[in-house]
N, C-alpha and C positions, 0 to 999 in steps of 0.2 A: 442719348445717342449710342452709337454700336459698343463704345467702351462700354457705357453705363449698363447695357445688356450684358456683356461679358462678365463684368464686376457682381451683379446683381446674380447670375446662373451660379458664380463660383462660389458666393456666399452661402446659397441655398445649398449646394451641393457637398461643399465641404461640413455646414453643419449634420447635415444628415449623415455623411462619413463618420462625422467624429462621435455622434450618438450612436452607430451601427457598429463602429470598430474599436475604436479606442476605450469607450466604456462598455463594451461586450453587452449592447441592449438587444437582448435575444428576445424572440419571442417562440411559443408553443405551437408547433402544428402537428398534425397526424401525417404519419407514415401512409405510405402507400400499401404495405403490408405491415398489419399491426400484430398480428399473432403467428408467426411462421412456426409450427409445432415441430421440434426436432426430437419425435417419440423414438425413431429407430435409428438414424443416422445423427441425430445431434442437432443439424443445422446452425446458423449463425443467429443468435439470440437476438429478436428485433422486438421492439414495443414502442412506447413514447420515447421522443426524443427531443433534444433542444437543437434548433437550426439558427445560426447567426444570422442577424438580418442582413449582413452585407453578402449573404450568398445572391440575394436577388437583383443586387444592385450591379451586376458587372457593366451595363450600359451607360449607368449613371458616373460609375468610377472612371470609363474611358472617356466620357466627355469632361468630367471634371478634370483629367490630367491635360487635355488639350487647352481647357480654358485657363489653366495654371502655368502652361507655358506661354500662352499669349499675353497673361496678365503681367507675369515676370518680365518678359520683354519690353513690355510699356512702362512698368513703373518700377521704382525699386521698393516703394514702402508695402507693406503687406498690407491687402485688405482686411474689411471688420470682422469677419470670422475668426481671422489668426489670434486678434488679442481676446476674442472671447473665449476661444480654447486654451489660450496660455491662462488665462485669468482662472479656468478651473482645474487646468490640470498641472500647472507649474509651480513655481513660485516657491510656497513655505513646505511642501511636501507631506508625507503622510507622518512621519517620523513616531517615536514612541513619546509618551508623557514623561516628562523631566522627575526627576526622585530626588526626594527629600532625602538628608542624611538626618536619622536620629540616634543618637548614641550619647551612652553616661560616659563621664572620662574615664570610668575604668574600662568600658569596652573598646575604647578607644586606644588606650594605652595598651590593650592585648591585640591589637590589630583586629577588632571587630567592630563590624557597624551593621545596626540593622536598618534595611532601606523600606520605607513605607512609601504608597504611590499617591500623589496627587488626582484630582479628578482630571480624566482625560479630556481634552476638548472635545466641543459639540462638534457632531458630524453631522447634523441635520439639515443635508442640502436638500434643495428644490425638486432635483433630478432622482427618481424614483429607483434608478439603475445603480445609485452610489451606496443602496442600502447593503447589497454583499460587501462592499467595499468596508463599509463601517463595521459590518458583523466580523470580517476577519481581522481586522484591527483590534475588536474588543477580543476576540479569542485570543488573538497574541498577548494582550496584554494580561488577561487571565490566567493564559496558559504558561507562559513564559515569565511574566514577571512576579508571579506568585507561585508558592510551590502547590502541590497536590495537597489537597484538603484545607487549604487557606493558610498553609504556613507560609512564613513571611521568608523571605529568601536571605541568606546572608552576606554581607560583604567583607572580604579578608583583605589586610595588606598582603604584600608580595612575602612577606617572612611568615606571615600567618596561615596563608594558603598553603606553604611549601609545609610547615607543621602539619597540617590536616590531611595532606595527600600522604605523607610517610605514614599515617596511623590509622586512618581509615582505607581496611582492605576489605576488595572482594573476591573470592574464589567463585570463578565463573567459566563460562565456555560459550564460544560466540555460535548463536543460533538458540539460546535460551532465552523461552519468552521472559520468563520473571527475572533474570539475570538483566536483559533490556531494560524491563520496566523498573527494576533498583537502580540503575546506571541513569535512566531518564531522569527519576525523583532526584538524585543527589544534584545533578546538571540544573534541573529547576533551583533547587537550593543554593547554587553556586558553591556546591561543596566539591573539592576536587578529591579525590580517590587514587588508590593503587590499585591495578588490576592483575591477578594471578590466573592465568588462561591454564587449566587442568588438561586441557587437549594440547596445546602447545608445550605442556610440562607437565607429562602423565604422574610423574612422580608426587607433584606437589597437592594432590587431594590427601595423602597421608599426612601432609604437613598441616592440613585443616583439621584432622581429627584430633591431632597433637594440639592444638592450640583449642580445641574445645574442651580437652580433658584438663588444661592447665587454667583456660579463663573462667569455665563454668563449674569446675568439679565434678562433671559427669564421667561416668565411664564411657571407655573408648566405643564410638557407634562403630557397626558394621559396615555400614554402608550411609551415603550424605546424598541428598538433593542439593541442588544449585536454584539461586546462588548461596554461600555462607558470607556472612559479612561480620567483619570484627573493627572495633574503634578503640585504637590504645590499649591494646590488651582484652577489651571486655567483649564477650560475645553477645551480639545481638541477634542473629539466626538468619532466617529467610526474609524474601521481600514482603510477606504480609506482618511480619516481624517489625521490617525497618517502618513500616507506615505507621505501626501502633508507638512505635518508640519516638517517631517523629511528631505524631499527633498530641501525645503526651508531654510534649514538653523537653522529654529526656535528652533528645538529641541536643538541642540547643544548650542543654546543661552539659552535656557531653562537650560539646564544642569549646564551651568557657572554660572548664578544668583544662581541658586539653592545652589551650593555649596560656594558660597560668603556670602549667606543669614544667618543672625544671628540665630540660635538654637531656639530663643523663638518664631521666626516669621514663622517657617515651619507649613505649614498646612499638617495634615498626617493623614490618614486612617485605622483603625484596620483591618487586613486582616481576614480571613478566616481560622480558627485552621486547619492544614494539613490534620488532620483525618475526616474532615467533607467537605473537597474538593472532589466532586464527591461521595459525603456518599450513599451506596446501603441500601434501605429501609428493604432488609431482613436480612443484615448483623447480627449476632450474634457470642456469644462465641462457639457455635457447629460448624460454619464455620472457626472459626479461629482456633479450632482443625483441621480442615480437612487442611487448610495450612499446618500446622506442619506436618501430614502426607505424603503430595503429596512432600516435600522438600526431605524427606530420602526416597521415594520410588524408588527403584531401579528394571529396567524390562529389559531385553533383546528383550523382543516383545512387540509391543505395545496394549493396551488393547481393546477388542472388546465388546461392543462398545467403543468409544474414551474417553468417560467420565465416564466409568465404571470400572475406574483401583481401587478404592476405593468404599466402602459401603456409601451411602449418609448419610446423619445426620439422619435419621429417623423422621424430622419433616416435615410435608405436606406443599407444598408451592402455596400459590394462584398465579393463571397465572399473573394476572395483576401487583403483588409486584414483582415477579421473571422476567416479561420482563422488567419492568422498570430498576430493578437491573442489568440484562445483559445489557441493553442498555447503563447504565452510565458506567461499568466496561468495556465495548468495546470501549467507547467513550475515557477513561482514556488511554487505548492502543493506541487508533488511534491518541491521542494529544501525546501521549510521544515517538511513533515508526515508525510514517508515517509521510512522508514529504509531508507540503501542495504542494510544488511545484510541484512535478511529481508522487505523490502517491507511491513512492520506500518504503519499509518496513523492519526495522533493525529488522530481524527475529531473529537473532544470540545474540542480546541485551536484545529483549524481553523475550524470554524463559528462561531467568535467572533472571528477575526481580521479586520484591514483585507484582506488579500488575499482572503478567502473573499467578502467584501461586492463586491468591487470584480471579481469573478469571477461573482458574480451579476447585476452590472448589466451586464457583456458579454453575459450568458446572454438578458437579457431583450430585447437588440437583433438576438439573432439570429431574431427573428420576422420582420423586415424584410430581411434578407439577400437579397441579388438575383445572380442569376449564377452558383449553383452547379453546375447541369448544363453550364456553360462551363469550367469547371475542368479543368486535365488530370488524365488518369486517375490518376496516383501522387498527385496534390495533393489530388484528392476521397477517395480511398483513405485517405490520411493522416488528413482532416478529421474522415471518419466514423468511424476507430478513437478519434481523440481525443474525438469527440463521444460515443460510446458510454461511454468510461471517466467524461468529465463527467455523464452523465446517471447513472451509478453514485454517484460520488461524491455527487450531489445527492439521488437516492432514499435513500439511505443515513442522510443528515441527516433527511429527513423522514420516513421510514416505519421506519427501523431497519434491522438487519443482515438479511440475506435468507435466511439458512440457520436460522434458529431454530424454524422449525416448517414444516409442510407447506401452511398456507395462508399464511404468510407469503411462501412461494417462489412461489404463484401470485400473490399480490398484486403482487408485486415484478417477476414477469418475462411473466404473461401477461394480468393484470387491463387492462394499458393506462393505469395511473395513473401509473406512472414513464415519463413520456414529455416530448417539448421541441416547442415549435411552431419549425420551421424553414423561414423564407421563407413563411409563412402555411399549410404544411402540418405536421399534428401526426407525428410520427416516436417510437412507443416503442422500447425498448431492443430490444424484440424484431423491429421492422420495420428497425432499422440493422443488427443483425446477421445475422438469417435473410433477409433481403430486399434490403438493398442489397449487405452484402460478402460474403455466400453466395449471391448471384443466387438465391435461392430459386424457384423454377419457379410456386410456388403464390401468390406474393406481387405484389401489384399489378396484378392482371388487369382492372380495370375500364378500358372505353377512355377515354383523356385522362387517366388517373391521373397526374399530375404528378412521382411518385414513383419511376416506371417508369424515368425519364431519369436518375436519379440513381445507378440500379444499376453495380458495377464487375464485371469478372470475378474468379472465385473465386480466391484463395491461402490455401490451408491455414493458412499461416504466421501467419493473423491469430487463428488460437484460442491462441497465444500471446503476442499482445498485448491482448487484451481482459480487462478485470477486471470479476469479478462480486461483489467485494467480501467473498469468502472466501479462505481458506487454500488450497485446490485452486486456485486462479485462479493465472495469472501475476503477478507484481509490476506495480503500476502506472508505467508509462513515459509518456512523451510523443514523438510521432513527427513529422519532418519529410518534407515531400513529396519534396524535392531528395535525402534520403538513406534514404529508406524501406527500398529494396532491403537496403541494408547494416545498418539498424536492426532491421528483420525477421527476417534472418538471425542477428542476435547475440541478440535475444529467443528465439528457437527453439532457439539453442545453448545457452543459459544456462539454459533450461527443461530441456533434456534431460539436462544437467549434473546436475542433483539425484537423488539415488538413490531419491526419494519418486517421482520421475516417469518414470523409467526405469533399470533394471538387469537383469543376467543373473545368474542363482542357478544352481549347478551342481546335478546329481544329484538333482533333483525334479521334472524334465518327464516327459515318457512313455516308455516303455520304448524300446530300440533295435530297428530293426526287423528285426533278425537274431535276435532272440528271447533273446539274452544280459540277464544281470542289469543290466550297467551303464544308468543311466537318462538321457537327455539333459536337457539345461538347462532353466531356466523363464525367458522372457523377460516381464520386468513393464513393462507401459507405462500412462501417465496414463489412465483412464476417459473423456478429451475423445476418446481414439483409438476407442472402442467407440461413444459418442454422435454422432461425426462422422465415421464409417468411409468414408461415401461421399466425403467431400471429401479424404481422405488416399489412398484406393486406385480411385476413379473408381465414380460413382454406378450404372452399369450392372453394375459387380460387384457389390456389393450387391445389387442389382435380381436378377439371376440366381442369389443365393445360394451364390457360388461361395467355400466358406470359406476352403480351403485357398488357395485363389489369394489372396484377400485379406489373410490372415494373413503371407504371404510379400510381399506388397505393403507392408504396414507395417513389416515388418522392413527392407525396403529403404530405405523413406522414412527412418526413422529414421536408420538409416545414412549415407544422403546428407546429414544435416542437424545431426550430432554434431560439435562442434569440433574441431580439427585434433590437439589434443592428445589425443583420445581414439581415435586411430588403430587401436590393437589391437582395441577394442569395435567399429569400422567394420568392420574386416576378419572379425570372429568373426561378425557380421549377417550378411555376405553369404554366408559360407560355409553358415550354417545355412539361409537362405533357398534357395541352390542344391542343399542337401543333401550338402555334401561332407564333412560328418563322420561319414557313415554312422550317422546318429541321429537322431530325429524331435525337436523341440523341443516346450514347449507354451508359447501365449502367452496371459498373463493380465493383468487390467487392475487398477490400484490403486484402490482405491476413493476417489471422491472425498470431500476434507476440506471438509464446511461449515463449518467454524469460522470465526468472524468475523476479518477480517484487521485489527483495531483493535489499537493498541499494547499495549493492556492486557488484549489475549483476551478480554474481555468482551463481549457482543453490544451494540451502539451502540443505545440508545432514540431514537426519531425524534422530532422537534418536534412532530408530530400524533400524538396519543393517540387510540386507540379507546375509545367509552365503556367496555369492561371495563378498559381498562387506566386511566382514570380513576375507576372505580369501586374497584380495588384498591389503587391510588395513596392515596385518602381513608381506605380500612381500615388501611392500612399505616400512615399517619399517625396515626390513632387508637390505634394499638397503640403507640407510640414512647413512652417515659417522659417 
């Protein structure tokens, strides 16, 4: 009868909705515009993209919603698909595997227990879309439940943890990459520590030098790199030294001896008060009041510009001070919410954190910054690199991940919605990248345009510092004006060290020039080199369409910026560019990965929902049991 038809339709539609939406069962499609090349003006980076199957199912959602209403009016018990959904998605949950506690009696008496993992439960479901979930589960177990290099984590009693925290000390600064890695390693090992922030307390760096003299018997160093790590009066060194110290078993022995040490013989160091770690030069009561306003701000529509949701404090801000405050605020976000291993960002946790609201409050006062054009060139360049990454972070939290659809890319990169008011001038991420940092010749051409005075000379390495919220981008980093040259070189070398961004494959390139069977190599580089080829080889080379010259220049550019340990690859590229091997080579570009750079690898949904998203959300709520 009619009721049976309604129920059958509902069963079918709910199963489709479940597979496409709740398990994120995605299909690969080719975009209408595959290779939009941004040689002169940048362009919004397009390529292969993942599109959720649910994007094609709006009519089914609508009919399914009507059927759901009819079904609920007619009967109180849910139809069969709900029990099917709950049997797969509910109940036991994903949970971590339970850990066994194994410890000798001596270990327990000192508050130390070593945790070893049982085998994780089998996750081999019949649905292939669950493979990603099991992979995430496995990575969490391997990353969070084991220390780096396979070192087992510690379990400490409350008193033991307090004792370790007092004696394990890291001298660091916010934004220091290796400081972040050292802290992440200790957290994975479940070892608490004390932080001394040499920026929040500038005089404490001299204290670290004194500790080195006393602990290691060395001469007083004239300068120090960060981090500097000490454990109960023993000098460990930097991050690499900590890894060796941990892998050799010396760290475990040091923990045991510290737990057995009489309290009077412990060597402790006072940590920096939490309020002064990463302290912001311009922070005041007015900005603190802004935080309260932002916490209670409710809006269904993103503000335009993004930092214009509330009025600024009315206090003019000097460019140098607010640039440094912005850098430190971004550094705190980077340290807490960005993984040092793969650069993935925990957007969901970040946008509800205290640090995020402090960042938003600071961003509102960018509206009244003054003196940006008077900053030194390196300081201004670092400021706009950091600002671009700030705008991207903010854009992802408001609009969602940029790579989910063709329309989303346009909205994110070309529509002008993702923008900040900086000193009374609205700057989109397109303006910052292609107008200011790339010195775009077609930008800011109007007479008297204040944005034209903000431009900096082009440095191609900026492409390995700008993050666009996708996996193909370089990982998020924060840059200092006084160290910009070193940091850009480091970011570029790190990007080119990854096989997904640069590699040489033998025997798959062009035929040898002599006509013999042996083929030349294929050199693969990131698609960034194709989109912005003019930045790497010269815009005049691209304009003249000298393809042979361009591809050789790309090889030379990559060779010049490889890290020192890649000497063999550097010499190989130079030989290929000069034709010394007697074989031609083929230059290919790795397709850009538009997958989201969120920690769960799922697209981030923005705070602001479109009407279609609101309708689909309403219908999905109706379909829930």
